[in-house]
N, C-alpha and C positions, 0 to 999 in steps of 0.2 A: 458244596455244603458235604460232612463227611459224611458216612453213613450212623457214626458214634452220635452223632448231636441229635442228626434227624429224630435217631433212636428215644435218646435221651427224651426230645420236644416231644415226643408224640406222647410219651404217657406221663407227664408229665400236664399235659391238654385232656390225659385223658381221666387222670387221678382228678385233674380240676369240674371237669364234666361230673361224672360221679356225685362230687361234692355237691352242686350245683343240683344236681338234679336228688340232691337229700335239703335240699330250703325248697324246690318245687313243689317236693310234694308231704311239705311237712303246712298243713293246715294253721297254725299257733303264727306263724307269722303275715304279714300283714298284704293284701294283696301288690300292692304298690313296688315289692319287697321281690315277690317269687314274679313277676313280670319283667322286673328288670332281671334275677337270675335266667327267667326266661330270656328274652333277647341277649346275655353273658353267653348262652348257651349256644342260643344261632350263630353268634359269632364266633363260637369256636366251631362248629361244624360249619364253616364255610371254604369248602376244597381250594377255589379259587384265590383262597387268603396265603402266603407264608404264615409256617408258626409265631413269626414272629409280628405281624399283623395282625394276625387275630385274638392274641393274646393283649396287645398295645388297647386294640377297640373291648373287648372285656375287661377290661383293667379301667379305662375309663366310663364304663357304665355301671361297674359296681365301687365308685371310688364315688359318684355320685352317691350313690344313695346307701353310703355305709355309716354317713350322718343324721342320717332319721332319725329325727326321738320313739318313734313309735319301735323301732326293731327293738326284738325280742334280744337280751345280751346274746342269748347261744349260736341263732344266726347273724351277731353279729363277726361273734370269733370265726365262724363258719367263712363267710366272706373273707375278711381279713386274714385266712390258711390261701380261699380261692385266690387273694392276688398278692398275696405271697410265695403261691407256688407260682403263681402265672410272671410274678417281672425277672424267675430263672433261665424264661424262655428267652433264647434267642435266636436268630438269625442269620 
């Protein structure tokens, strides 16, 4: 993989991690959704995996929780934003 692609992937993952941290620190978001954000963040931090696999794992976790009817609109929008950023990460 070229260093340009790797640098771009790293930047996207860092941005997604920042968005997830804002969800985790928002006490207005239900606990189960914050827990899913923590799990997704853990997947993104796993350096044993490639960027594409990390992104796919995080997307899977967030996609499941994004359908929760108890989620506030601002949190749902932020989760969709994280998913859309991670969908552009390729190996």
